[in-house]
C-alpha positions as CSV (number, residue, x, y, z in Angstrom):
1,M,-0.6,0.2,-0.2
2,L,2.7,2.3,0.7
3,T,4.6,1.4,-2.4
4,W,1.4,2.5,-4.5
5,I,1.0,6.0,-2.3
6,A,4.6,6.9,-3.2
7,L,4.8,6.1,-6.6
8,G,1.2,8.2,-7.1
9,L,3.2,11.3,-5.2
10,L,5.7,10.3,-7.8
11,L,3.3,10.2,-10.5
12,L,1.7,13.8,-10.0
13,S,5.4,15.5,-8.9
14,G,6.2,14.3,-12.5
15,L,3.3,15.6,-14.2
16,N,3.6,18.8,-12.1
17,R,7.7,19.4,-13.1
18,G,6.1,19.0,-17.1
19,F,3.4,21.5,-15.8
20,V,6.5,23.8,-14.7
21,G,8.3,23.5,-18.0
22,I,5.6,23.8,-20.4
23,F,3.1,26.0,-19.3
24,K,5.3,27.6,-16.2
25,V,2.3,26.4,-14.0
26,D,3.2,25.0,-10.1
27,L,0.2,23.4,-9.5
28,V,1.2,22.5,-6.0
29,E,2.2,26.7,-5.3
30,S,-1.6,27.2,-7.3
31,L,-3.2,25.2,-4.6
32,A,-1.5,25.9,-1.8
33,G,0.0,29.1,-2.1
34,K,3.3,30.4,-2.6
35,A,5.8,29.4,-0.2
36,S,3.4,28.4,2.6
37,P,3.7,25.9,4.9
38,A,1.1,23.3,2.8
39,G,3.1,23.9,0.2
40,R,6.3,22.9,1.8
41,V,4.5,19.6,3.6
42,I,3.2,18.4,-0.2
43,N,7.0,19.0,-1.5
44,T,8.6,17.1,1.7
45,L,6.0,14.2,1.4
46,I,7.1,14.0,-2.3
47,G,10.7,13.9,-1.5
48,I,10.1,11.5,1.1
49,A,8.3,9.4,-1.7
50,G,11.4,9.2,-3.9
51,I,13.8,8.2,-1.2
52,Y,11.4,5.2,-0.6
53,T,11.0,4.4,-4.0
54,L,14.6,4.3,-4.4
55,W,15.3,2.4,-1.7
56,M,12.1,-0.1,-2.5
57,L,14.3,-0.3,-6.1
58,F,17.8,-1.1,-5.0
59,T,16.7,-3.4,-2.1
60,N,14.5,-5.5,-4.7
61,R,11.6,-5.2,-2.5
């Protein structure tokens, strides 16, 4: 279950980065506000999901 949540967060993050690159629209910033605590929490969760996914990749789980 945790793996699916992490993969979902990484998918959303990838789409967000695509929007930033193509349209110059940051969806996290648009939803949570510029430099808001909620935006920091969302980005922190995405970072943790990335670390978890790397760990899963290299431990073959």
